[in-house]
Steps between C-alpha positions, in 0.01 A plus 500: 500500500813395697543159632756369753724213417524180702847596593364837662216316679705245680821687554646497842779700680672311777691635798744286690568593872797314657569482870783334703446326827752373751319166559225287371288581828523869426382446140196283619412763766483768228293298278246426768479866587457585129219259455326631806547853357336382185188384683478835671575751224386308181234247622346292214753608253635205327700660205769742561449498889863610548447797291182595679669474838781724381273769349293509828812554701633769261158674505525518886847612513452785242187629628614512876874590478494658845432154661785357323730773617389434862565142459845563369579731790390236748714230340806718400710385791570162331637673184647839597582512863825284507557566876174324599550206271197270561454602869127562448436136426496259778640168396520314827848378463693756719597469857217557759692786666471706180129535583574700816297843498583821634342852528632792295401870500427674171759755571774253583412290189545811283845565657592141425409535138683822458803370682541185285564702201766741662852436424741428779846652560670282229261671240415150346153397377259448787505131575439473869506142654308399815743353752267488812138518583361498849180592656430724800146406599301584180785726349761364256860614513695439179868545433610576133867476396653619169680208344771737362621715788320301781323812630191410708168670577238398733125548436211457763138467376385747775604815644554548868283695753634563849764230474255226379409406132186668392354202335528278807342758710207554247434128490477491891263792473290312230445174682426686828231720345342194322450333835741213430689343784880501492501128478270505202704760329826305555352167370354691192824684420720182570300278277505758227872517515498890534701519817364567856600739770528346839301589810772705649488728196121532513523586884765758398270658255207500737687654787823662393364642181204634683249306283257424787501877611426604133199257498367638824530854374327436184230309682454805731461727186241252370290524826534879502369504154202283621435739784475796252268308293285424796495883597384580148182300569191719556393306811835514673428835678152392635489120555869417530660194367619156584846387484425322197257739342166390369540674163875498449596174685863602513749422783585813690661337812663164594648354822707190540586338829719196509486219743788648699330834520163350608478136626136459529321438167153555633576851590738595227205649285419734784867612533514563131183693506645724770788579287359564157195708620719775630713474192209547278358786714829680494483514107201727519208257443167563660439141647143468636446136479713188516373160369676171628445140578341414846753646757358638813824662603520686167137613557599655832807666351304654204240639719753651725608694198156620442446296180216276375572134551369255231534113485539304183160377371639166398602401839174615641296286250733202563418524865125494417530180305705353796223576746216383296659163418470411867127524490432378135681166504603228747467144598156315513537465882511883549207580247265755626718559801810674384401526135171512329369349167305832447827692470683233291525527109789313357666493830559869602275744308180604681179438314298793360178391647384631837605324820233334710690314790560733800834319574616548138417873517669554839819302363502714180477822688773386749728407206451838340579683826830308516615611150786749457276737295240507774747563782691764307216662298679834529807364326315313228212726397721673220571156340871573432725241363878435475487349153766721346737438797460116449546555116825686583612213739435257207723708268758526783575144446684565169766672703466335843410133468386361839725186485815715517635649818648841398760703674329810654674750264425286191141469619463872519647552153274249333200650684586842353524342148142347547374847607634666202377231271148531655474869499607518116277230385191504735168560330617466147264573213326216325556443133205256458270260696528132478215250596576161628288219652587298802476122439338448836239755405439474127188728527692791655702723285772729661661791345846630584697792359802455277742772641765691327857383537671590816761769491831499708615862502617449856779266366650772294454755785686279740781433244537875423524612855736210582740594217491868588578439866788277413642737261486793742595302801858567639544157629709288265444134548756210447377287215512133554524443121792733442711410801785394274625613151599154378296356213463118526499296186170357402616135514691549825213611724136407495430797727301284746547758778344768266169329393456188692402568860673303765334259755536747784393821323123481448201727484450801718121457537528257798585642854579314827291528810694785647463705167849441353580363156480120466504257221187354363409162639461222249135388477 
């Protein structure tokens, strides 16, 4: 029987690891991290804790080599890419101007990468040096010089479309379709340090580059598609449709009148109705009924066209409450003369029990005869509502906030954007149902639908048509950005005129009383 010697039982093999640190603080930081790793990877191990930690790390590395390769690829810039040095690590010790941002296209970035490795005329190794860096709005223009033969090359982060930088135009398109105001966009871009195009440039894109016309054309296509969808309804040929159809709820016609075009606000709704109804009928819809708020002039006009007139039910019920309040509540002095206790319940709701006082019965009948529903029973018996129109008006505030006085052309453009957004995302499907409880009524549980995410295909449609028209257009516009070929040195010009708006040039969404452009008033 073999037995082990004491030397074999208590033999140890030692391994010494030596590390160098640049300072005592770095050494202490490493030791603290290593002790924390011991607690995580080898908890409760008092003997050979270091070996246990190393074995655990080796097991993870050898069993999952793909993670290690991915980690090496992410951090390889600090070891292999000498051009970048440590540009990926922010140390906070550089100049604030080095944090300026700019927008670059993928195609122009590829051309930059390929151009930096090309040899210049002197056939020396590529070692281009940046001698100037300026921004034209959101676009950077960089001048490179060969230190050997002094040959220079200029690179811009965006291509040019119809005389203007493509990136600048696309950002104008982006903030417009997002519903942002020009001032909001300018403040955001200025605070981010990514450059800003001035109001003169934005107006040039809207008008000279035909952006507003493109938005109007795409909105017209959206409404035509809504008309075709209405015509596909099985009830269209027999019962006709509303301007906002009961089943599709799409916008198929709009009309906008400014204060200069129609001065009286009370009759502006009538004037818009007389414009939009023939517009919708001309598109081939079989309009048989029009529902609207209480407007007697519209009722007369609709009946002249041979259509059924309907009033909004909400306005009718609101008028009923108004009439009944007069006979259900009042002062003590007028009790049982102008109002009656038999009719009062919490101030304005009639009681359910039968009335006994002749005066109260007479007052109740007289109040009902004065209601809008009683007087216009022929326009209220179908119980129509304008809920979807009011819902569209609420969504309209995203593009047209009430506190801003827009120029007429800008107003129409933003109205068209709201129409396209509504027609594309109206009546989205629900992914689930969520129940919530109102704190004012804890016993009442309400359920609302969680809708699918909104889509914005109309944004891409606008941009595609805008680019196509500017490419095929014969008009060549003078670009404010490229009016000279001189490249200013980065430290010699802070390009205030390129991305900081001046005091006199302000947003184009305010107009004067006569309809001309004006600056926004300070509030």
